[in-house]
C-alpha positions as CSV (number, residue, x, y, z in Angstrom):
1,X,23.7,37.6,17.3
2,X,22.6,34.1,16.7
3,X,19.5,34.7,18.5
4,X,18.2,36.7,15.8
5,X,17.7,33.5,13.7
6,X,15.1,32.4,16.4
7,X,12.9,35.6,16.1
8,X,10.9,34.3,13.1
9,X,9.9,31.1,14.8
10,X,9.2,32.7,18.2
11,X,7.1,35.7,17.1
12,X,3.9,35.7,18.9
13,X,5.2,33.2,21.6
14,X,6.1,33.6,25.2
15,X,9.9,34.1,25.5
16,X,12.6,34.6,28.1
17,X,15.3,37.2,27.4
18,X,19.0,37.0,28.7
19,X,20.5,40.5,28.7
20,X,24.1,41.2,28.4
21,X,24.2,42.9,31.8
22,X,23.2,39.6,33.5
23,X,19.5,40.4,34.1
24,X,16.6,38.8,32.2
25,X,12.9,39.5,31.4
26,X,10.0,37.7,29.8
27,X,7.0,38.4,27.6
28,X,5.5,37.9,24.3
29,X,7.7,38.5,21.3
30,X,6.2,41.0,18.8
31,X,9.0,41.1,16.4
32,X,11.9,43.6,15.5
33,X,12.0,47.0,14.3
34,X,14.9,49.4,13.8
35,X,17.4,47.4,15.5
36,X,15.2,46.7,18.5
37,X,13.5,43.6,19.9
38,X,9.9,44.4,20.7
39,X,8.2,42.5,23.7
40,X,4.8,43.0,25.4
41,X,5.5,42.6,29.2
42,X,3.0,42.3,32.0
43,X,3.1,45.2,34.5
44,X,0.3,44.7,37.0
45,X,-3.5,44.2,37.2
46,X,-4.6,44.5,33.7
47,X,-1.7,46.6,32.3
48,X,0.8,45.6,29.7
49,X,3.5,47.5,28.0
50,X,5.4,47.2,24.7
51,X,9.0,47.4,25.6
52,X,11.9,47.7,23.3
53,X,15.3,46.2,23.7
54,X,18.3,47.4,21.5
55,X,20.1,44.4,19.8
56,X,23.2,45.0,21.6
57,X,21.6,44.5,25.0
58,X,20.5,41.0,24.2
59,X,22.6,37.9,24.8
60,X,20.0,35.3,24.0
61,X,16.3,34.5,23.7
62,X,14.5,31.3,24.6
63,X,11.0,30.0,23.9
64,X,9.0,28.9,27.0
65,X,8.9,25.1,27.5
66,X,5.5,23.3,27.5
67,X,3.8,22.5,30.7
68,X,4.8,19.0,32.0
69,X,1.7,18.4,34.2
70,X,-1.5,18.4,32.0
71,X,-3.7,17.1,34.9
72,X,-5.8,19.6,36.8
73,X,-4.5,20.6,40.3
74,X,-7.0,20.4,43.2
């Protein structure tokens, strides 16, 4: 679980999660608790949910890259 080493640096940041079943998700990393990764995910409108993923379900986590285009789009 090499991804566990990234948790401390990525807590509070937007992340992408690769799951062992081939799926993925994204959200804000809240931390870990009792062998689970805690992530706030957007549902719809103004609703968010704290979701927990067991460590064995996670293949890797990645921080979001910065935006390349800093100019306003019109």
